[in-house]
N, C-alpha and C positions, 0 to 999 in steps of 0.2 A: 702872698697865698701862701696856703696852708697844705692844700687837696696836691698831690703828688709829690712830695716834699716827707726827706725821714727821721721826723726828729726823733730824741731818743724817747722811750716810752717812758710813764711815770711811774711804771711800777717796778722798774730793772734795778736799779739800786735796790731797793725792802725786797726783793725775790733773791738778789743775788747775796746783799748780808743777811739775810736769811730775817729780818726784821718783818715782815709781811705777813697778816693773820690769815691761816689757812682755818676750816672749818675744825678741821682736825686739831687744831690749837688754842682752839676760844674757849675750853673749859673754865668757868668760874671757881677760883679758888672753894666756894660752896660749894659747890655742883656734887649733884646726886650722879652716878653712873648705872647707866641703862644694857644691858645685852639681850640682843633681839635673838630669841632662841629657833633656830631652823628645824624644819619636823625630822631633816635627815628621811625620809621617807620619799622615793619616788612615785607610789602610789599607794593610797592606806588612806582606808578609815578611819578617822578616830574616833574611839569609843568613851573612851575617859579619859578624862585630864584634871590629876590632883595637885594643887599647888599648898597642900598642907608642911610637904618637909621642903620646900622650897624659901616658903614662911618662916620657917622656923629655923632657919639658915643666920647666925651671929649677924647685924648687920643689913640684912632685908627691909627692905622698906616697903615696900609691896609689888604685888603680880599684875599684871596687866593680862587679859585673856581675850578672847573672841565674844565673853559676854558681855565687856566693856565697850564695845564698837557698838555706838545707837546706829552705823549703818554697814555692815560688813558685808560690802563691795567697793572695789575702783579699777578702775584699767583708763590708759589712755585717750584709748578709741569703740573699745567696748568694756562693759561692765560686767568681766567675766572670771574676777578675782576675788575671793576673799581677802579683807585685810589681814585677819587670821585665821587662821585652819583651829575650826572648834566644836567642838558638841554644844555648846551653849550659845552659839550666835545666835544673834538676832539683824533682822534687815534685810536679808542676803533677798534680792529680788528674784535670783535665778538660781545661780549657777549653788552647789550641795556645798557648804560650807565648811561639812566634816569630812571633806575629801585632802588631804597632801597628794596634789599631783605632779608637784614637782619637789626633789629633795630641799631644797632653799626656801619654801613656804614655811612663813610665818606662823609661830604658833604661839608666843608668849611673849612678853616685855618683861625684864625683873631687871627690878631698879632699887641701889641699893647705895649705902654711905662709901663704897669702894668698888672699884673693878671686880677685887680680888673677889670680894662677897657676892656680887652681883653674876661672877661666874659660878661659885661654887650652888649658887641659886637653884642657877639656871639646869646645873647638871643634877640636882636633887627634882626635878621634876618627874611626876611620878605618873607616864600617858600608858594608854595600850590602843594598841591597833591592831585592825585587822587588815592586811595586808592583801592587796589588788593586784591580778595582772597586769604586768609594764608591756607597755608599748615602746619598744627603745629605739626602733624606727620608721621612718616612711613605709617601708612594707610592710612592716607588723602591722601600723596604725590603719594600713589600707585596706588587708588583709580578711576576709570574709569571716563573719563572728566576731571579730574584735571589737569588744567592749567600745564605747561613746563614751570619750571622756569629757565630753560638754553635752549633753541631752538636750540640755534647755534649748540650743540652736534651734531643735527642730529635724538635724535632718540627719539623715540615714548612716551616713557616714563620719570619719571624723578629717575628710576634706571639705573646707568650707569657701568662702568668699570666691568662687569659679571668675573666670574674665576672662572674656574670649575677644577676639579679631578676625573678622571676615572681611576679606575684601579683595576687589575683584574676580576673577575663576581662576583656582586653580588650575585643574584640567588643560585651561590652556596656557598657563604659566608652567607647566611641567611639559607642557609639547612644545613651548619653546626653548626649554633647555636643553643644551646641546652640553653640557655638563653639572652632574650635580656630585655635592659632598653633603657627609650625613655624619654626625656621632655624638654622642651621649656625653655629657659634661658632667661629672662630679665636683660642688664647691665646699669648702669648707667653712666648720666653726674660724672663728676667730674672737678673742677675744680684746677689751681694750686697752689694757693695761698702763693705764694713764696712772702718773706719780700720784696722785692725791687716792688713797681709799675714801668709801665714802665713809662720812661722818656729820655728826650735826649737836644743837643742842639747843633746849627747849624750854619757854618758860610763858609767865605769863606776861604780858606788859602794862605798864601803867594807864595804858587805854582799857586794858579787861580784856587784850585780844589775846590769841593762844599766839607766840611767836617762835617761828624756828629759824636759828642763825647754819647755813647750810650751803653744800654748795649743789647744783642742779645746772640748766639750761634756759628753763622757762619757769617766771616768777610767778607768771598770775597762775597758768597752769596748774603749777606744785599748789599753791594756794586753793584752787578751785579743788584737785581731788582728793587733799587733806579737809577741806571744810567740809565736802560731803561724807564721808566715813563720821567725822565728830557729828553730824547734824547739825552745822551751824549756819548761818547766813557767811558770804564770804571774807563781808568785812571783818567778823570778830577773831578772823585768819590774819595774820603777818607771816610772810616768808622777806628772809633780807640773806642776800648771797654773801659770802665771803669770798677773799679770792680762793679760787679754783684750780687745780692743779691739772688740767686737763678733762675730755668729756666725750668728743668723739662720737657722741649720741649716745652712751652709756651710760648717763646723767640725765636723760631725757623722762625715764619712767622713774617711779618713786622706788626708794632702799629703804632708807632709816627716814624720813619726813612723816610717813602717818604713824609709824611706831612712837616716834618723838613726840608728835603734837597728841597724840590720843594718851600717854603718860603724861605729858603737861595739863591737859586739863580732869584727869582723873584726879591725880593728885591734887589739884589743885580744891574741889569738890572737896576730898578728903582733910585737907587745911595745912598740906605741904606746899610751900610754895618755893623752894629750892631751885633752880636751875638742871636741869636733866642732860647729860650729855652721853654721848655714844659715838665711839670709834670703832670700826670693823679694820681686822686686822687684812693682809693681803689674802692670804687663804678666805677667809668669808668675803673681801668684794667678787674672785676671783668666781666663790660660789653663787654667792647671792645675785650677781645681776646679769644679766641677758647679752646673750653674745652675737655678731653678728649671722645672719641665717645658713645654715648649709640647706644644701639642695641638689636637684639632681635635674639637670636641664638637655631636652633631647634636638638638633636645629637639623633640617635639611633643607637646603641651598641650592638654586638652580641657577644657573647662565648661560650666558650664548659664549657662545666660541670667542665673539670680542671683548666680553669680562662683564653685558649688561645684564644685573640683573634679574630674572623671571619670576622667580617664587620662592616663598621663605614659607614653610611648617617650621614649627617649635612647639614644643610642650614644657610648661616652666613648673617643678613641684618645688615649696620651699618647707623647711620643719620648722613648724610655727612653734616646737615644742609644749611647754602645759598650758600656755595663755597665750592671748592673742599678743598684748603688749603692740607693735605697731605692723603685726605682719600685715595685714590687709592696707597697710599702706604703702610698704615696703614692695611686697609681692606688686603692687603698681604700677613700681617705676620699675623691677626687673620684667614686667610684663610690654612694657615700652622698649628699654632699654635692649630687648633679644633683638628687638627689627631692625637697633642699630640707626646709625644719621644717615640713610640711603635713603637713594627711590625705591620703592619695592611693589610694584604694582601688583603685585596678587601675593596675601599671603592670610595665613590659619595661623594665629597661635591661641592655644588654652592653657591656661593658668590658674595654679591651686595654693592652698595654704594648707598643711594636713597640722593636727596636733597629734604631739605624743607627749609620751609621759620625763620630756630631758626638760634641760636647761633652755626657756624660753629665746626666742631669738625676735629680736626688734632694733633698733633704731642704732647703724653702727656708720661712720662716714663713706657716703656713695650711696647706702640707702638703698639696695635693690641692683643700682647700676653698676658696681664690679661682678655680678654674677651673673644679669643675664649681656653685661658686653664682656665677659670672658666666652661664651659662648657663640655669640654672633663673630666676634671679632678673630678666635681661633678658626671658624668654619671660611671668616674672607682668609686668611691667611691659607689653610687648605685648599681654598676653590681659588687663589694665584696659582700657588703650583698644580693644581691638578692641569690651570691653562697654560703654565710657562708664564706667566707674565707677573710684572713686579708689582711687588703685593703695594706701593702707592699708587702707581698707576690705575688699577683694582680700584681703588678707594674713591680714586679723584673722577672716574668714571660714571659711579653710583651719586658723589657725595650729594643732600641735599642744598639746593640754592633756597635767597631770599624766593618765595611766590610758591614752590614744592609743597604737596602734601607731604602732610606727616606718613608713621604707621597708624594713625587713626582719624586718618579720611579727612581731615581739613587739614587748611594752609597753615605752617607752622609760622609762631610768631616773627616779627621783622625784625633784620640782623641778623641770618644767619650765616656763617662764617666758617663754616663746615671746611671748605675747599682750601680758603685763606689758612687755614692753622695748618691743615695737613701740609700746602706746599712749602710754608717756612718750616716745618718740624726738618720737611726732608731735603730741604735745602741747612739748616743749619747741623742733619747730621753724616751730610755729604752722604748720602743714603746709596748714593749711584757712584759712588766712588771708591775703589780696595780699602780697607777697613786698616787704622793707623795700627803699628805694633803695639800691643800690650806690655804690662811689666812681666817677669817672670810670676808664674803661679806657687804659689806654698800653701797648700788647704789646708795642711797641719801646720804652725808653725816652723818646726823642727826638722818637718819633713820634703823635702821640695819635691814635686809632681815627676814622674818620670817624661821627658819631653815628651818621649812616643805615643803618650794619654791624653796630648790637650788638644784640647779641642775649640775653635773660636765661632762663633756666629752672631748675627746680629737679624732683630727683630722690629715689625712696626705693626701700630695699634693706635684708633681715632676712633672717636667716641661723642658724646653728650650727655650732658644731667641736666634736668629741671632746676630751676632760681624760685623759691618758693613752694610754700603747699601746693597741693597737689590735687585733682579728682572732685572742687568742688567744696573742698576742705575750708574753715573759714579763714580768711588771712587778711591781717591788719598790724600797725604797730602806729603804736601814741609816743608823741614827744612833747614835753613842755620847757619852752624854754622861758627867764626873764633876762632882758638887758636891765642894764644897772650905769646911771653917770649923769651929769650935770644937766641941763635945759639944753643943750647945743645938740650933742651924741652923745651916744651910748660910748661909754671906753670898758666894761666889761659883763658876762654873763654869764649866767647859769644855766647848763644843761643837765632836764630830770631824766632818765633815761632806764627802762626797766632790763636792754638788753642783757644779758649774761656777758661776763668774760670769762672766759675760758682756755684762757693762753693764745689768744690768735691775734690780740693788740684790740680788738673790738672797741674798746672805751677812748683809747687813741686816736682813732679812725674815726668814731662817733666826735669828739673833741675839734679835731682837723675838720670834720663836715661843718662843723658849727662856727668855726672860727670862717670861713669859706663860704659859707652862708651869708654874716655878719658884718663881714670885714673888718674883725676884732683880730689879735693876735692873738696865738696859740695859747699864749702866757699867761691872759685876760678870759680864759675860758674856764670853768672850775666844772667839774663833771660832777653831778651825782647818782649814783647807779644801783641798780638790783634793792632796791628794798619796797614791797607793795603798801607800803603806807604814805607813801611817796612818788612813787612810777608808777605811771600806765603800762596796760598791757601793752609788751614788745613784739610776742611769739616767743618762738623757740630760737635760740640759738642753735640753729641746724638749717638743712637743706640750701647749704649753700644760700641764704638768704637774708644775713644779718646786715652786712653792709648795704645793699639793695635797697632792702625794707627800712631799717633807721635812717641812711641819710633822706630818704624820701621824708621821711617823718622829721626828720629835723628842716630839710627846708621848707614842711608848709609850719611848721612851730617858728621857724625863722622871721615867715613872712607874714603872720600872724603877730608874729612882736613889734613886730617894725611898726605894722598900722599902730598898734596900740600904744605906743610912741610919740609917735604922730598925731596922735590922738590925747596925749600929754601925761600918759600912762605912767607915772617912778616909782616903784619902776615899772615896766612894758610888758607883760605877762602874754606869750602866746602857745596856746596849745594846741596840738595838730594828731588828726587822726588819718594816717593812710591808708587807702586801700587801692590795690591792685587791680586791675580787668579781673573778673569773675571767671572760673574755671569750671568744667562743665564733670561731670558722672562720666564713665563711658557706658554707651546703649548696652546693653547686656547679651544682644543677639549679634548685636557688627563689631561691638569695641568704638563706634564712631563715637567720637565727642572733643572739645576742647581741652587737655587735658593741663596747661600750664600756661602760666604767662610769658615765659621767661629758657629762656637757653643760657648753657654755658657749651665751650665748643674744647675739646683739646684732643692735643695727639703726643704717643711718645718713640722714639726711637731707640731699644739699647741695643748694647753689643754684649756681650759676655766671653768669657771664659772657663768650660768644662776641661775637666780633668773625669777621662770614663775610666779610670782604673781605680776608682773612689768613692765618685758620685759626688765628687764638690763642683761647686759653681760658685763663681765670680762677676759680679757685673761689673761692667770697665768704667761703662757711662750709660747713663742715661738722661737724653735731650728731652725737655719736658716741655711742651709748649701750649699756650693759652692764650686765649683771646680774654682778656681779661675787663673789655670797655675803656676803665681808665684805671689806673694804679692809684687809691686812693695813696697810701703809705709804700712805695718799691718795697722797703727791707724786708719789712712785715710778709708782705706779698709772696714775696723771693723763702721767708720763711717757712711760710705756707704750703711750698711747694714742693722744700726739699722734706718736709715734715712727712708729711703725705706719702711721696718718693715713700720715702724709710720706713713706714708704718705698711705700705701693702708691697714695701721687699720681705718683711716680717711674714706678711702674709701667704706670698706666693713660694717662700721658699724654706722657712724655719716653723713656722709658729703652727702646733699640731697639738689641739686641743681634745683631749680624750676621751670618751663619755663609754660608760659600759654601764651596765643595767640599770640607767637612770643617774651613773653619778660622777662627776667629774673622777677622775681619777689623777691628774695630773694639773691640780689649783694652786701651783708654784711657781717660781720663774728660776726655779732649779731644773723642774723638770716642763714648763711651757718657757718655749728660748724664742726670749726676745731679742731681733737684732744688737747686738753691741757696736761699739765704735769701728771695732774692728772687721764687722761685716758687712756692711754698707756698701753702697755703689761708690765705685771708688772716686767716679766725677760726676753729679747731678748739675748739668747745664739747663736751666732757665731760663725760658725766652720767654719775654710777657709781648704781648700783640696788644694792642688799645683801638681797640673797631668799637667806637660806641655801641651801648646798646640804647636804642630810642626810647626805653622807659628809663633806666637806670639811671639815680641821684649823680651829677658827672659826667654819665655816661657807664658809670663801674657796673660790669656783673659780678655774680659771684663765682670765687673761684677754691673754694676750701676744699671742698671733695672730686674735682676733677683730675689732679694727678694721680688720684685712686685710685681708680676706674680701670683706665687701660693698661697699665703694668704690668698685671697678672700676664694676659695675651701679650703683650711686645715681649716677656721675657721666658713665655714658651716657646714663643716663635724663634728666638733668636737662639733657645739651646735645640730647638730642630732643626735648624741651618745649623752648628755647629754639629749634631749627632746623625743627623737624618730619622728621628723618632719624635713623633707627637706623643705629646705626654696630654689627657683629659680630664686628669686628677691631679690636685695638688694639694700640700706643700710640696715644694720637690727639695724633700731632705736625703741626702746619699741614698740612704737602700732602695727610695722609693726609684731615683734616678738608676740605680744600678739595676735594681727589680726588672724596671722599664727597658734599658737596653739588652738584658741579658735573654727579656720574652722578644724583643723584638729580634735577636739574631736566631732565636728558635724559630718564632716564623719564618724568616729571612729561609733559614736551613731548611725546614718543611716542605717549604716553598719547591725549594730547587730538589729535591726528592721527591 
């Protein structure tokens, strides 16, 4: 048996001793160096770009501009972005390719003998711009008379992709409500902060393919987008993933891929066949890739005196930034998650994305779930307080079960385990018992807190998240298995799979599932991964889908290989494309539809200590409970849970990305504060439930995003329990905590007077 065991990862030693090769390490000795030049203009029209001075710099080999892009447009779900902003652009179908809408719009690629020469060449570019009005926020973008950033959409406003839910009878729902709570919640940007900044190397391989060695999340989609811009058929482009030092959704969209592919193709046409290497600095990385969406969500929630939800109204607005990236898909998940994993008989939900001249929002762990869940779970905690009801009991009275309709008015996929997860989490956390004592709190290492300023509290939150692509997006995953051996039985197997290993241990999990499916020892399973020349379309390493989807594709490929073995093929080859049940877009008027084929369920209980004198918060314990269906590798799964909790901890407490006049003003870790080892929760208690998903391989569900999603509302409920103050905006930096406490004190004083 291999599934359910925790063997040591095959990449553990090379990652520990530094011998593994990441994309940033993979520059050949004879490589040229590329610098990708950002516009440094949040909103401006390019009037002129002269490359003469740049080409004259000693060591510069070539300068690639928009005129070199055969089809100067791209986008993961909408072709709304020029590959290179420029006056000489060609082939842009709709979007004006001369306009920079973001400080990190790319305008040129300078290729040189050395990085220093490429940097000097980039500085020598002569560009003339006409500045255009900035739309630095949602409110500015929606103001009457605001310029349209994407008039090609044919809409009279910068808001786009509206979504609706109209369920039941709202008047009746409010009439049945004995208690109503209402609030407006503001959610912030978040930087992915992965260990490995974007990097890659491009060249023409022996088969004449434009080849890019890079780190990403979906080889086939990277190839498709690069091929589109280059005007080549997909098979003329090859994507190879080297070791990847984290992604979290930040490497789902393009960064260096198109620029490197375009440079390799054009230089080869001009007789230069050396490989081209590009590696971003940390500052370039933070400025140059998308972020978690900031936004604003208004919720009104009603319930009877015994805690049954009667009505929900919500308005969700996410800041898409300059380009769509995956905003339409992220918005869809926020649209669903703001309804919670609850029976809601009457609902009105309106959601929209809004273009601004700021950093684009895109995929990030949870993919809209953290934003919507923060709003609904904070509302549920406020409702519990208003009803004088235990927050766990309130959730149990409303949690969906098998056979219930979801917020989109169709029956949820079988395997609903919200009640089991909530119950298990509350029991593990002893939520109905007094809190245990915590260690003394010294928010500043050399300055212990004043004992009178210490407050303790705890909070609870639960939720759900889709597994796999949603809203009718084509979902698939391909695997190929070769069985080797003598005439009697297979003795080893080769697995070919395109799924990305972004640090989560996916490749070991795939080998374990292959061993289980073929009955072979794990040591006899060889894996060949993430090369479009040898592996099929895996779909993305996102949406908590890769274990679920790859496992099902592996089971199918193993079955096909075993058939070929019985028929006498040596080696016996099995190829299989797994396609899950179809999903649907939502009806544009009612929101009715079947958007997902599977969900995961989670709950978290958090205990905190707050120093009301300094505003510092310590999380003493976080119980994170998840129904994983089946733990393929329990130790890696625990690592996923702990890592997600720590990442969410930064989101709610310390990571404060600042954007002013369209520019990120703190693009370094010295000012953007990712939690260090001394800042993370004192205890993360990972509780794993194995309640099989009917569709999952070996019963497995996805889990990678779930521990992130409910953490913010659980922490903020705990802070409220400790201080009596609700915070509807975060991160809860000490200054924001002190300001919130002072405001609450002033309001209480005014009420008395």
